[in-house]
PyMOL Python script that loads the backbone (N, CA, C, O; Angstrom):
from pymol import cmd

cmd.read_pdbstr("""\
ATOM      1  N   MET A   1      23.414  61.462  34.139  1.00  0.00           N
ATOM      2  CA  MET A   1      22.620  60.786  35.158  1.00  0.00           C
ATOM      3  C   MET A   1      21.210  61.383  35.173  1.00  0.00           C
ATOM      4  O   MET A   1      21.045  62.603  35.190  1.00  0.00           O
ATOM      5  N   ILE A   2      20.217  60.529  35.167  1.00  0.00           N
ATOM      6  CA  ILE A   2      18.836  61.009  35.186  1.00  0.00           C
ATOM      7  C   ILE A   2      18.257  60.873  36.596  1.00  0.00           C
ATOM      8  O   ILE A   2      18.663  60.006  37.370  1.00  0.00           O
ATOM      9  N   THR A   3      17.313  61.738  36.906  1.00  0.00           N
ATOM     10  CA  THR A   3      16.678  61.727  38.221  1.00  0.00           C
ATOM     11  C   THR A   3      15.567  60.683  38.267  1.00  0.00           C
ATOM     12  O   THR A   3      15.206  60.096  37.247  1.00  0.00           O
ATOM     13  N   GLY A   4      15.035  60.464  39.455  1.00  0.00           N
ATOM     14  CA  GLY A   4      13.943  59.512  39.621  1.00  0.00           C
ATOM     15  C   GLY A   4      12.699  59.918  38.852  1.00  0.00           C
ATOM     16  O   GLY A   4      12.004  59.079  38.278  1.00  0.00           O
ATOM     17  N   LYS A   5      12.428  61.221  38.847  1.00  0.00           N
ATOM     18  CA  LYS A   5      11.265  61.739  38.123  1.00  0.00           C
ATOM     19  C   LYS A   5      11.422  61.523  36.614  1.00  0.00           C
ATOM     20  O   LYS A   5      10.473  61.145  35.929  1.00  0.00           O
ATOM     21  N   GLN A   6      12.628  61.769  36.113  1.00  0.00           N
ATOM     22  CA  GLN A   6      12.897  61.569  34.693  1.00  0.00           C
ATOM     23  C   GLN A   6      12.813  60.087  34.329  1.00  0.00           C
ATOM     24  O   GLN A   6      12.287  59.731  33.274  1.00  0.00           O
ATOM     25  N   ARG A   7      13.338  59.219  35.209  1.00  0.00           N
ATOM     26  CA  ARG A   7      13.282  57.772  34.975  1.00  0.00           C
ATOM     27  C   ARG A   7      11.831  57.310  34.913  1.00  0.00           C
ATOM     28  O   ARG A   7      11.467  56.493  34.066  1.00  0.00           O
ATOM     29  N   SER A   8      11.008  57.835  35.813  1.00  0.00           N
ATOM     30  CA  SER A   8       9.583  57.490  35.833  1.00  0.00           C
ATOM     31  C   SER A   8       8.901  57.925  34.536  1.00  0.00           C
ATOM     32  O   SER A   8       8.082  57.188  33.987  1.00  0.00           O
ATOM     33  N   TYR A   9       9.235  59.112  34.049  1.00  0.00           N
ATOM     34  CA  TYR A   9       8.684  59.624  32.800  1.00  0.00           C
ATOM     35  C   TYR A   9       9.091  58.723  31.625  1.00  0.00           C
ATOM     36  O   TYR A   9       8.272  58.404  30.763  1.00  0.00           O
ATOM     37  N   LEU A  10      10.368  58.319  31.606  1.00  0.00           N
ATOM     38  CA  LEU A  10      10.866  57.448  30.540  1.00  0.00           C
ATOM     39  C   LEU A  10      10.200  56.072  30.590  1.00  0.00           C
ATOM     40  O   LEU A  10       9.938  55.470  29.548  1.00  0.00           O
ATOM     41  N   LYS A  11       9.928  55.576  31.793  1.00  0.00           N
ATOM     42  CA  LYS A  11       9.226  54.294  31.935  1.00  0.00           C
ATOM     43  C   LYS A  11       7.831  54.383  31.332  1.00  0.00           C
ATOM     44  O   LYS A  11       7.366  53.443  30.688  1.00  0.00           O
ATOM     45  N   SER A  12       7.163  55.519  31.542  1.00  0.00           N
ATOM     46  CA  SER A  12       5.814  55.685  30.992  1.00  0.00           C
ATOM     47  C   SER A  12       5.838  55.709  29.466  1.00  0.00           C
ATOM     48  O   SER A  12       4.915  55.206  28.826  1.00  0.00           O
ATOM     49  N   ILE A  13       6.873  56.283  28.884  1.00  0.00           N
ATOM     50  CA  ILE A  13       7.019  56.283  27.425  1.00  0.00           C
ATOM     51  C   ILE A  13       7.326  54.873  26.935  1.00  0.00           C
ATOM     52  O   ILE A  13       6.756  54.420  25.943  1.00  0.00           O
ATOM     53  N   ALA A  14       8.220  54.185  27.625  1.00  0.00           N
ATOM     54  CA  ALA A  14       8.677  52.856  27.214  1.00  0.00           C
ATOM     55  C   ALA A  14       7.562  51.814  27.294  1.00  0.00           C
ATOM     56  O   ALA A  14       7.599  50.800  26.597  1.00  0.00           O
ATOM     57  N   HIS A  15       6.583  52.069  28.140  1.00  0.00           N
ATOM     58  CA  HIS A  15       5.487  51.117  28.313  1.00  0.00           C
ATOM     59  C   HIS A  15       4.784  50.817  26.985  1.00  0.00           C
ATOM     60  O   HIS A  15       4.345  49.689  26.756  1.00  0.00           O
ATOM     61  N   ASN A  16       4.679  51.808  26.124  1.00  0.00           N
ATOM     62  CA  ASN A  16       3.924  51.677  24.877  1.00  0.00           C
ATOM     63  C   ASN A  16       4.748  51.256  23.674  1.00  0.00           C
ATOM     64  O   ASN A  16       4.194  51.084  22.588  1.00  0.00           O
ATOM     65  N   ILE A  17       6.052  51.084  23.830  1.00  0.00           N
ATOM     66  CA  ILE A  17       6.861  50.707  22.665  1.00  0.00           C
ATOM     67  C   ILE A  17       7.193  49.208  22.686  1.00  0.00           C
ATOM     68  O   ILE A  17       7.271  48.579  23.741  1.00  0.00           O
ATOM     69  N   GLU A  18       7.381  48.672  21.497  1.00  0.00           N
ATOM     70  CA  GLU A  18       7.725  47.255  21.330  1.00  0.00           C
ATOM     71  C   GLU A  18       9.252  47.113  21.270  1.00  0.00           C
ATOM     72  O   GLU A  18       9.945  48.041  20.853  1.00  0.00           O
ATOM     73  N   PRO A  19       9.773  45.960  21.682  1.00  0.00           N
ATOM     74  CA  PRO A  19      11.224  45.731  21.546  1.00  0.00           C
ATOM     75  C   PRO A  19      11.635  45.773  20.073  1.00  0.00           C
ATOM     76  O   PRO A  19      10.969  45.185  19.220  1.00  0.00           O
ATOM     77  N   ILE A  20      12.729  46.467  19.783  1.00  0.00           N
ATOM     78  CA  ILE A  20      13.171  46.567  18.387  1.00  0.00           C
ATOM     79  C   ILE A  20      14.374  45.678  18.110  1.00  0.00           C
ATOM     80  O   ILE A  20      14.710  45.429  16.952  1.00  0.00           O
ATOM     81  N   LEU A  21      15.025  45.197  19.168  1.00  0.00           N
ATOM     82  CA  LEU A  21      16.182  44.322  18.999  1.00  0.00           C
ATOM     83  C   LEU A  21      16.042  43.111  19.913  1.00  0.00           C
ATOM     84  O   LEU A  21      15.393  43.174  20.957  1.00  0.00           O
ATOM     85  N   GLN A  22      16.665  42.002  19.499  1.00  0.00           N
ATOM     86  CA  GLN A  22      16.655  40.790  20.311  1.00  0.00           C
ATOM     87  C   GLN A  22      18.087  40.337  20.542  1.00  0.00           C
ATOM     88  O   GLN A  22      18.912  40.332  19.628  1.00  0.00           O
ATOM     89  N   LEU A  23      18.362  39.958  21.773  1.00  0.00           N
ATOM     90  CA  LEU A  23      19.683  39.456  22.137  1.00  0.00           C
ATOM     91  C   LEU A  23      19.563  37.967  22.389  1.00  0.00           C
ATOM     92  O   LEU A  23      18.842  37.541  23.290  1.00  0.00           O
ATOM     93  N   GLY A  24      20.271  37.173  21.593  1.00  0.00           N
ATOM     94  CA  GLY A  24      20.155  35.715  21.670  1.00  0.00           C
ATOM     95  C   GLY A  24      21.346  35.058  22.318  1.00  0.00           C
ATOM     96  O   GLY A  24      22.084  35.680  23.083  1.00  0.00           O
ATOM     97  N   LYS A  25      21.527  33.777  21.999  1.00  0.00           N
ATOM     98  CA  LYS A  25      22.575  32.990  22.640  1.00  0.00           C
ATOM     99  C   LYS A  25      23.980  33.389  22.212  1.00  0.00           C
ATOM    100  O   LYS A  25      24.953  33.018  22.868  1.00  0.00           O
ATOM    101  N   ASN A  26      24.099  34.140  21.121  1.00  0.00           N
ATOM    102  CA  ASN A  26      25.424  34.590  20.690  1.00  0.00           C
ATOM    103  C   ASN A  26      25.982  35.702  21.565  1.00  0.00           C
ATOM    104  O   ASN A  26      27.180  35.984  21.527  1.00  0.00           O
ATOM    105  N   GLY A  27      25.124  36.328  22.348  1.00  0.00           N
ATOM    106  CA  GLY A  27      25.573  37.369  23.264  1.00  0.00           C
ATOM    107  C   GLY A  27      25.773  38.708  22.585  1.00  0.00           C
ATOM    108  O   GLY A  27      25.275  38.953  21.486  1.00  0.00           O
ATOM    109  N   VAL A  28      26.513  39.566  23.263  1.00  0.00           N
ATOM    110  CA  VAL A  28      26.738  40.933  22.794  1.00  0.00           C
ATOM    111  C   VAL A  28      27.939  40.954  21.856  1.00  0.00           C
ATOM    112  O   VAL A  28      29.053  40.604  22.247  1.00  0.00           O
ATOM    113  N   SER A  29      27.700  41.366  20.619  1.00  0.00           N
ATOM    114  CA  SER A  29      28.781  41.463  19.633  1.00  0.00           C
ATOM    115  C   SER A  29      28.985  42.931  19.254  1.00  0.00           C
ATOM    116  O   SER A  29      28.195  43.797  19.629  1.00  0.00           O
ATOM    117  N   GLU A  30      30.052  43.192  18.509  1.00  0.00           N
ATOM    118  CA  GLU A  30      30.313  44.558  18.036  1.00  0.00           C
ATOM    119  C   GLU A  30      29.165  45.056  17.165  1.00  0.00           C
ATOM    120  O   GLU A  30      28.772  46.220  17.253  1.00  0.00           O
ATOM    121  N   ASN A  31      28.634  44.182  16.334  1.00  0.00           N
ATOM    122  CA  ASN A  31      27.537  44.536  15.454  1.00  0.00           C
ATOM    123  C   ASN A  31      26.281  44.906  16.257  1.00  0.00           C
ATOM    124  O   ASN A  31      25.580  45.863  15.927  1.00  0.00           O
ATOM    125  N   PHE A  32      26.011  44.136  17.311  1.00  0.00           N
ATOM    126  CA  PHE A  32      24.844  44.402  18.161  1.00  0.00           C
ATOM    127  C   PHE A  32      24.978  45.762  18.845  1.00  0.00           C
ATOM    128  O   PHE A  32      24.011  46.520  18.925  1.00  0.00           O
ATOM    129  N   ILE A  33      26.173  46.065  19.335  1.00  0.00           N
ATOM    130  CA  ILE A  33      26.437  47.367  19.970  1.00  0.00           C
ATOM    131  C   ILE A  33      26.209  48.487  18.959  1.00  0.00           C
ATOM    132  O   ILE A  33      25.625  49.518  19.295  1.00  0.00           O
ATOM    133  N   LYS A  34      26.664  48.292  17.728  1.00  0.00           N
ATOM    134  CA  LYS A  34      26.484  49.299  16.662  1.00  0.00           C
ATOM    135  C   LYS A  34      25.007  49.515  16.369  1.00  0.00           C
ATOM    136  O   LYS A  34      24.569  50.650  16.183  1.00  0.00           O
ATOM    137  N   GLN A  35      24.223  48.414  16.327  1.00  0.00           N
ATOM    138  CA  GLN A  35      22.783  48.534  16.089  1.00  0.00           C
ATOM    139  C   GLN A  35      22.102  49.320  17.201  1.00  0.00           C
ATOM    140  O   GLN A  35      21.244  50.162  16.936  1.00  0.00           O
ATOM    141  N   ILE A  36      22.482  49.048  18.437  1.00  0.00           N
ATOM    142  CA  ILE A  36      21.905  49.763  19.581  1.00  0.00           C
ATOM    143  C   ILE A  36      22.272  51.240  19.511  1.00  0.00           C
ATOM    144  O   ILE A  36      21.431  52.110  19.737  1.00  0.00           O
ATOM    145  N   ASP A  37      23.529  51.514  19.199  1.00  0.00           N
ATOM    146  CA  ASP A  37      23.997  52.894  19.092  1.00  0.00           C
ATOM    147  C   ASP A  37      23.201  53.659  18.031  1.00  0.00           C
ATOM    148  O   ASP A  37      22.769  54.786  18.269  1.00  0.00           O
ATOM    149  N   ASP A  38      23.012  53.045  16.869  1.00  0.00           N
ATOM    150  CA  ASP A  38      22.251  53.675  15.784  1.00  0.00           C
ATOM    151  C   ASP A  38      20.783  53.872  16.175  1.00  0.00           C
ATOM    152  O   ASP A  38      20.193  54.916  15.895  1.00  0.00           O
ATOM    153  N   ALA A  39      20.203  52.860  16.823  1.00  0.00           N
ATOM    154  CA  ALA A  39      18.800  52.939  17.223  1.00  0.00           C
ATOM    155  C   ALA A  39      18.590  54.035  18.264  1.00  0.00           C
ATOM    156  O   ALA A  39      17.588  54.748  18.216  1.00  0.00           O
ATOM    157  N   LEU A  40      19.516  54.175  19.196  1.00  0.00           N
ATOM    158  CA  LEU A  40      19.404  55.222  20.219  1.00  0.00           C
ATOM    159  C   LEU A  40      19.500  56.612  19.594  1.00  0.00           C
ATOM    160  O   LEU A  40      18.798  57.536  20.004  1.00  0.00           O
ATOM    161  N   GLU A  41      20.369  56.751  18.605  1.00  0.00           N
ATOM    162  CA  GLU A  41      20.504  58.050  17.938  1.00  0.00           C
ATOM    163  C   GLU A  41      19.217  58.407  17.192  1.00  0.00           C
ATOM    164  O   GLU A  41      18.816  59.570  17.157  1.00  0.00           O
ATOM    165  N   ALA A  42      18.583  57.414  16.605  1.00  0.00           N
ATOM    166  CA  ALA A  42      17.367  57.658  15.829  1.00  0.00           C
ATOM    167  C   ALA A  42      16.128  57.843  16.719  1.00  0.00           C
ATOM    168  O   ALA A  42      15.277  58.681  16.424  1.00  0.00           O
ATOM    169  N   ARG A  43      16.025  57.068  17.802  1.00  0.00           N
ATOM    170  CA  ARG A  43      14.782  57.035  18.585  1.00  0.00           C
ATOM    171  C   ARG A  43      14.896  57.598  19.992  1.00  0.00           C
ATOM    172  O   ARG A  43      13.880  57.968  20.581  1.00  0.00           O
ATOM    173  N   GLU A  44      16.088  57.674  20.543  1.00  0.00           N
ATOM    174  CA  GLU A  44      16.387  58.114  21.904  1.00  0.00           C
ATOM    175  C   GLU A  44      16.036  57.092  22.985  1.00  0.00           C
ATOM    176  O   GLU A  44      16.759  56.978  23.975  1.00  0.00           O
ATOM    177  N   ILE A  45      14.950  56.352  22.817  1.00  0.00           N
ATOM    178  CA  ILE A  45      14.592  55.333  23.804  1.00  0.00           C
ATOM    179  C   ILE A  45      14.274  54.031  23.070  1.00  0.00           C
ATOM    180  O   ILE A  45      13.510  54.021  22.105  1.00  0.00           O
ATOM    181  N   ILE A  46      14.869  52.939  23.539  1.00  0.00           N
ATOM    182  CA  ILE A  46      14.650  51.646  22.889  1.00  0.00           C
ATOM    183  C   ILE A  46      14.396  50.570  23.936  1.00  0.00           C
ATOM    184  O   ILE A  46      14.818  50.672  25.088  1.00  0.00           O
ATOM    185  N   LYS A  47      13.693  49.542  23.494  1.00  0.00           N
ATOM    186  CA  LYS A  47      13.446  48.367  24.329  1.00  0.00           C
ATOM    187  C   LYS A  47      14.089  47.176  23.630  1.00  0.00           C
ATOM    188  O   LYS A  47      13.940  46.995  22.421  1.00  0.00           O
ATOM    189  N   VAL A  48      14.812  46.363  24.411  1.00  0.00           N
ATOM    190  CA  VAL A  48      15.517  45.206  23.871  1.00  0.00           C
ATOM    191  C   VAL A  48      15.004  43.949  24.566  1.00  0.00           C
ATOM    192  O   VAL A  48      14.822  43.931  25.783  1.00  0.00           O
ATOM    193  N   ASN A  49      14.776  42.909  23.787  1.00  0.00           N
ATOM    194  CA  ASN A  49      14.302  41.635  24.304  1.00  0.00           C
ATOM    195  C   ASN A  49      15.473  40.658  24.387  1.00  0.00           C
ATOM    196  O   ASN A  49      16.180  40.442  23.403  1.00  0.00           O
ATOM    197  N   VAL A  50      15.674  40.068  25.570  1.00  0.00           N
ATOM    198  CA  VAL A  50      16.698  39.034  25.738  1.00  0.00           C
ATOM    199  C   VAL A  50      15.986  37.690  25.637  1.00  0.00           C
ATOM    200  O   VAL A  50      15.123  37.372  26.455  1.00  0.00           O
ATOM    201  N   LEU A  51      16.353  36.905  24.631  1.00  0.00           N
ATOM    202  CA  LEU A  51      15.675  35.631  24.381  1.00  0.00           C
ATOM    203  C   LEU A  51      15.937  34.619  25.491  1.00  0.00           C
ATOM    204  O   LEU A  51      16.955  34.687  26.181  1.00  0.00           O
ATOM    205  N   ASN A  52      15.007  33.679  25.656  1.00  0.00           N
ATOM    206  CA  ASN A  52      15.114  32.664  26.713  1.00  0.00           C
ATOM    207  C   ASN A  52      16.315  31.754  26.539  1.00  0.00           C
ATOM    208  O   ASN A  52      16.851  31.252  27.527  1.00  0.00           O
ATOM    209  N   ASN A  53      16.756  31.526  25.294  1.00  0.00           N
ATOM    210  CA  ASN A  53      17.902  30.637  25.080  1.00  0.00           C
ATOM    211  C   ASN A  53      19.234  31.313  25.426  1.00  0.00           C
ATOM    212  O   ASN A  53      20.282  30.667  25.415  1.00  0.00           O
ATOM    213  N   SER A  54      19.188  32.607  25.732  1.00  0.00           N
ATOM    214  CA  SER A  54      20.389  33.322  26.137  1.00  0.00           C
ATOM    215  C   SER A  54      20.650  33.043  27.614  1.00  0.00           C
ATOM    216  O   SER A  54      19.729  33.066  28.430  1.00  0.00           O
ATOM    217  N   LEU A  55      21.892  32.784  27.946  1.00  0.00           N
ATOM    218  CA  LEU A  55      22.243  32.490  29.338  1.00  0.00           C
ATOM    219  C   LEU A  55      22.680  33.741  30.092  1.00  0.00           C
ATOM    220  O   LEU A  55      23.228  33.650  31.190  1.00  0.00           O
ATOM    221  N   LEU A  56      22.437  34.905  29.504  1.00  0.00           N
ATOM    222  CA  LEU A  56      22.871  36.165  30.094  1.00  0.00           C
ATOM    223  C   LEU A  56      21.852  36.687  31.105  1.00  0.00           C
ATOM    224  O   LEU A  56      20.648  36.480  30.958  1.00  0.00           O
ATOM    225  N   ASP A  57      22.362  37.371  32.141  1.00  0.00           N
ATOM    226  CA  ASP A  57      21.490  38.040  33.098  1.00  0.00           C
ATOM    227  C   ASP A  57      21.050  39.376  32.488  1.00  0.00           C
ATOM    228  O   ASP A  57      21.883  40.154  32.023  1.00  0.00           O
ATOM    229  N   VAL A  58      19.758  39.632  32.493  1.00  0.00           N
ATOM    230  CA  VAL A  58      19.202  40.793  31.796  1.00  0.00           C
ATOM    231  C   VAL A  58      19.780  42.102  32.340  1.00  0.00           C
ATOM    232  O   VAL A  58      20.214  42.950  31.561  1.00  0.00           O
ATOM    233  N   LYS A  59      19.792  42.277  33.656  1.00  0.00           N
ATOM    234  CA  LYS A  59      20.282  43.537  34.235  1.00  0.00           C
ATOM    235  C   LYS A  59      21.773  43.733  33.973  1.00  0.00           C
ATOM    236  O   LYS A  59      22.211  44.838  33.651  1.00  0.00           O
ATOM    237  N   GLU A  60      22.540  42.672  34.109  1.00  0.00           N
ATOM    238  CA  GLU A  60      23.986  42.772  33.881  1.00  0.00           C
ATOM    239  C   GLU A  60      24.289  43.183  32.448  1.00  0.00           C
ATOM    240  O   GLU A  60      25.089  44.087  32.207  1.00  0.00           O
ATOM    241  N   VAL A  61      23.646  42.514  31.503  1.00  0.00           N
ATOM    242  CA  VAL A  61      23.902  42.808  30.093  1.00  0.00           C
ATOM    243  C   VAL A  61      23.389  44.206  29.738  1.00  0.00           C
ATOM    244  O   VAL A  61      24.004  44.897  28.925  1.00  0.00           O
ATOM    245  N   ALA A  62      22.286  44.627  30.328  1.00  0.00           N
ATOM    246  CA  ALA A  62      21.736  45.964  30.069  1.00  0.00           C
ATOM    247  C   ALA A  62      22.703  47.041  30.554  1.00  0.00           C
ATOM    248  O   ALA A  62      22.955  48.013  29.842  1.00  0.00           O
ATOM    249  N   ASN A  63      23.242  46.876  31.749  1.00  0.00           N
ATOM    250  CA  ASN A  63      24.188  47.856  32.284  1.00  0.00           C
ATOM    251  C   ASN A  63      25.489  47.870  31.486  1.00  0.00           C
ATOM    252  O   ASN A  63      26.085  48.926  31.273  1.00  0.00           O
ATOM    253  N   GLU A  64      25.924  46.694  31.048  1.00  0.00           N
ATOM    254  CA  GLU A  64      27.132  46.592  30.228  1.00  0.00           C
ATOM    255  C   GLU A  64      26.952  47.327  28.898  1.00  0.00           C
ATOM    256  O   GLU A  64      27.831  48.076  28.471  1.00  0.00           O
ATOM    257  N   ILE A  65      25.815  47.108  28.251  1.00  0.00           N
ATOM    258  CA  ILE A  65      25.534  47.755  26.967  1.00  0.00           C
ATOM    259  C   ILE A  65      25.368  49.268  27.163  1.00  0.00           C
ATOM    260  O   ILE A  65      25.871  50.055  26.362  1.00  0.00           O
ATOM    261  N   ALA A  66      24.671  49.668  28.213  1.00  0.00           N
ATOM    262  CA  ALA A  66      24.458  51.094  28.483  1.00  0.00           C
ATOM    263  C   ALA A  66      25.796  51.815  28.656  1.00  0.00           C
ATOM    264  O   ALA A  66      25.984  52.922  28.151  1.00  0.00           O
ATOM    265  N   GLU A  67      26.713  51.184  29.367  1.00  0.00           N
ATOM    266  CA  GLU A  67      28.038  51.773  29.564  1.00  0.00           C
ATOM    267  C   GLU A  67      28.789  51.869  28.236  1.00  0.00           C
ATOM    268  O   GLU A  67      29.470  52.858  27.965  1.00  0.00           O
ATOM    269  N   GLU A  68      28.655  50.834  27.420  1.00  0.00           N
ATOM    270  CA  GLU A  68      29.352  50.766  26.133  1.00  0.00           C
ATOM    271  C   GLU A  68      28.889  51.872  25.169  1.00  0.00           C
ATOM    272  O   GLU A  68      29.710  52.456  24.462  1.00  0.00           O
ATOM    273  N   VAL A  69      27.592  52.157  25.140  1.00  0.00           N
ATOM    274  CA  VAL A  69      27.059  53.149  24.197  1.00  0.00           C
ATOM    275  C   VAL A  69      26.770  54.497  24.852  1.00  0.00           C
ATOM    276  O   VAL A  69      26.181  55.384  24.234  1.00  0.00           O
ATOM    277  N   ASN A  70      27.195  54.641  26.116  1.00  0.00           N
ATOM    278  CA  ASN A  70      27.023  55.899  26.852  1.00  0.00           C
ATOM    279  C   ASN A  70      25.544  56.281  26.971  1.00  0.00           C
ATOM    280  O   ASN A  70      25.161  57.422  26.709  1.00  0.00           O
ATOM    281  N   ALA A  71      24.729  55.312  27.368  1.00  0.00           N
ATOM    282  CA  ALA A  71      23.287  55.518  27.515  1.00  0.00           C
ATOM    283  C   ALA A  71      22.887  55.334  28.978  1.00  0.00           C
ATOM    284  O   ALA A  71      23.693  54.915  29.808  1.00  0.00           O
ATOM    285  N   GLU A  72      21.645  55.651  29.273  1.00  0.00           N
ATOM    286  CA  GLU A  72      21.099  55.466  30.612  1.00  0.00           C
ATOM    287  C   GLU A  72      20.253  54.207  30.644  1.00  0.00           C
ATOM    288  O   GLU A  72      19.405  54.001  29.777  1.00  0.00           O
ATOM    289  N   PHE A  73      20.482  53.360  31.645  1.00  0.00           N
ATOM    290  CA  PHE A  73      19.633  52.198  31.880  1.00  0.00           C
ATOM    291  C   PHE A  73      18.374  52.708  32.564  1.00  0.00           C
ATOM    292  O   PHE A  73      18.455  53.327  33.625  1.00  0.00           O
ATOM    293  N   VAL A  74      17.201  52.454  31.965  1.00  0.00           N
ATOM    294  CA  VAL A  74      15.942  52.937  32.519  1.00  0.00           C
ATOM    295  C   VAL A  74      15.304  51.881  33.408  1.00  0.00           C
ATOM    296  O   VAL A  74      15.007  52.140  34.574  1.00  0.00           O
ATOM    297  N   GLN A  75      15.093  50.688  32.856  1.00  0.00           N
ATOM    298  CA  GLN A  75      14.465  49.626  33.639  1.00  0.00           C
ATOM    299  C   GLN A  75      14.627  48.289  32.944  1.00  0.00           C
ATOM    300  O   GLN A  75      14.954  48.216  31.760  1.00  0.00           O
ATOM    301  N   SER A  76      14.389  47.223  33.716  1.00  0.00           N
ATOM    302  CA  SER A  76      14.296  45.890  33.129  1.00  0.00           C
ATOM    303  C   SER A  76      13.096  45.201  33.756  1.00  0.00           C
ATOM    304  O   SER A  76      12.895  45.236  34.970  1.00  0.00           O
ATOM    305  N   ILE A  77      12.311  44.580  32.901  1.00  0.00           N
ATOM    306  CA  ILE A  77      11.148  43.828  33.360  1.00  0.00           C
ATOM    307  C   ILE A  77      11.188  42.485  32.639  1.00  0.00           C
ATOM    308  O   ILE A  77      11.125  42.432  31.410  1.00  0.00           O
ATOM    309  N   GLY A  78      11.292  41.416  33.394  1.00  0.00           N
ATOM    310  CA  GLY A  78      11.355  40.090  32.794  1.00  0.00           C
ATOM    311  C   GLY A  78      12.557  39.955  31.883  1.00  0.00           C
ATOM    312  O   GLY A  78      13.694  40.121  32.323  1.00  0.00           O
ATOM    313  N   ASN A  79      12.316  39.655  30.618  1.00  0.00           N
ATOM    314  CA  ASN A  79      13.395  39.477  29.641  1.00  0.00           C
ATOM    315  C   ASN A  79      13.683  40.739  28.847  1.00  0.00           C
ATOM    316  O   ASN A  79      14.477  40.701  27.907  1.00  0.00           O
ATOM    317  N   LYS A  80      13.066  41.842  29.193  1.00  0.00           N
ATOM    318  CA  LYS A  80      13.237  43.073  28.411  1.00  0.00           C
ATOM    319  C   LYS A  80      13.933  44.145  29.251  1.00  0.00           C
ATOM    320  O   LYS A  80      13.807  44.183  30.475  1.00  0.00           O
ATOM    321  N   PHE A  81      14.673  45.014  28.553  1.00  0.00           N
ATOM    322  CA  PHE A  81      15.238  46.175  29.225  1.00  0.00           C
ATOM    323  C   PHE A  81      15.133  47.397  28.322  1.00  0.00           C
ATOM    324  O   PHE A  81      15.023  47.285  27.101  1.00  0.00           O
ATOM    325  N   VAL A  82      15.168  48.561  28.952  1.00  0.00           N
ATOM    326  CA  VAL A  82      14.977  49.835  28.256  1.00  0.00           C
ATOM    327  C   VAL A  82      16.211  50.704  28.463  1.00  0.00           C
ATOM    328  O   VAL A  82      16.726  50.829  29.575  1.00  0.00           O
ATOM    329  N   LEU A  83      16.676  51.306  27.357  1.00  0.00           N
ATOM    330  CA  LEU A  83      17.802  52.229  27.394  1.00  0.00           C
ATOM    331  C   LEU A  83      17.382  53.573  26.819  1.00  0.00           C
ATOM    332  O   LEU A  83      16.531  53.651  25.934  1.00  0.00           O
ATOM    333  N   TYR A  84      18.001  54.637  27.345  1.00  0.00           N
ATOM    334  CA  TYR A  84      17.720  55.996  26.855  1.00  0.00           C
ATOM    335  C   TYR A  84      19.034  56.741  26.664  1.00  0.00           C
ATOM    336  O   TYR A  84      19.955  56.631  27.474  1.00  0.00           O
ATOM    337  N   ARG A  85      19.099  57.499  25.577  1.00  0.00           N
ATOM    338  CA  ARG A  85      20.205  58.424  25.350  1.00  0.00           C
ATOM    339  C   ARG A  85      19.690  59.572  24.509  1.00  0.00           C
ATOM    340  O   ARG A  85      19.044  59.363  23.482  1.00  0.00           O
ATOM    341  N   GLU A  86      19.977  60.776  24.947  1.00  0.00           N
ATOM    342  CA  GLU A  86      19.554  61.956  24.201  1.00  0.00           C
ATOM    343  C   GLU A  86      20.248  61.981  22.849  1.00  0.00           C
ATOM    344  O   GLU A  86      21.458  61.776  22.755  1.00  0.00           O
ATOM    345  N   SER A  87      19.472  62.235  21.805  1.00  0.00           N
ATOM    346  CA  SER A  87      20.004  62.276  20.449  1.00  0.00           C
ATOM    347  C   SER A  87      20.786  63.568  20.220  1.00  0.00           C
ATOM    348  O   SER A  87      20.405  64.630  20.713  1.00  0.00           O
ATOM    349  N   LYS A  88      21.870  63.470  19.477  1.00  0.00           N
ATOM    350  CA  LYS A  88      22.656  64.658  19.159  1.00  0.00           C
ATOM    351  C   LYS A  88      21.979  65.499  18.076  1.00  0.00           C
ATOM    352  O   LYS A  88      22.016  66.728  18.120  1.00  0.00           O
ATOM    353  N   ASP A  89      21.356  64.820  17.097  1.00  0.00           N
ATOM    354  CA  ASP A  89      20.802  65.512  15.937  1.00  0.00           C
ATOM    355  C   ASP A  89      19.295  65.758  16.014  1.00  0.00           C
ATOM    356  O   ASP A  89      18.825  66.855  15.710  1.00  0.00           O
ATOM    357  N   SER A  90      18.544  64.741  16.420  1.00  0.00           N
ATOM    358  CA  SER A  90      17.085  64.883  16.383  1.00  0.00           C
ATOM    359  C   SER A  90      16.474  64.585  17.759  1.00  0.00           C
ATOM    360  O   SER A  90      15.987  63.485  18.017  1.00  0.00           O
ATOM    361  N   LYS A  91      16.515  65.585  18.622  1.00  0.00           N
ATOM    362  CA  LYS A  91      15.980  65.428  19.972  1.00  0.00           C
ATOM    363  C   LYS A  91      14.459  65.399  19.929  1.00  0.00           C
ATOM    364  O   LYS A  91      13.830  66.341  19.447  1.00  0.00           O
ATOM    365  N   LYS A  92      13.861  64.308  20.438  1.00  0.00           N
ATOM    366  CA  LYS A  92      12.415  64.141  20.412  1.00  0.00           C
ATOM    367  C   LYS A  92      11.803  64.163  21.793  1.00  0.00           C
ATOM    368  O   LYS A  92      10.693  64.666  21.971  1.00  0.00           O
ATOM    369  N   ILE A  93      12.515  63.618  22.787  1.00  0.00           N
ATOM    370  CA  ILE A  93      11.952  63.483  24.131  1.00  0.00           C
ATOM    371  C   ILE A  93      12.448  64.641  25.001  1.00  0.00           C
ATOM    372  O   ILE A  93      13.650  64.883  25.119  1.00  0.00           O
ATOM    373  N   GLU A  94      11.512  65.330  25.591  1.00  0.00           N
ATOM    374  CA  GLU A  94      11.816  66.455  26.490  1.00  0.00           C
ATOM    375  C   GLU A  94      11.626  65.960  27.913  1.00  0.00           C
ATOM    376  O   GLU A  94      10.498  65.726  28.345  1.00  0.00           O
ATOM    377  N   LEU A  95      12.727  65.799  28.648  1.00  0.00           N
ATOM    378  CA  LEU A  95      12.647  65.295  30.015  1.00  0.00           C
ATOM    379  C   LEU A  95      12.129  66.380  30.971  1.00  0.00           C
ATOM    380  O   LEU A  95      12.451  67.558  30.814  1.00  0.00           O
ATOM    381  N   PRO A  96      11.322  65.972  31.964  1.00  0.00           N
ATOM    382  CA  PRO A  96      10.803  66.970  32.937  1.00  0.00           C
ATOM    383  C   PRO A  96      11.910  67.476  33.856  1.00  0.00           C
ATOM    384  O   PRO A  96      11.658  68.310  34.726  1.00  0.00           O
TER     385      PRO A  96
END
""", "prot")
cmd.dss("prot")
cmd.show_as("cartoon", "prot")
cmd.util.cbc("prot")
cmd.orient("prot")
């Protein structure tokens, strides 16, 4: 669990990054979960874009995915959401 101060810090980092994955009308699949898991291990913080043709609620799907990959939900703005998980091998982000 991250604190409010840590969440704020992560939001400031996430502001400058582009979405690396897109979630479309097919929804959340095993392959998509694997991609998110790999991306979190490599980058620690990722932004995901939920396409307009998807009928999924952004916050619901973000929390579902975060639980699945054992990550922290940072924020959702519009069609995008941000996830964070500390890397086991290559820690890059130092939380305050």
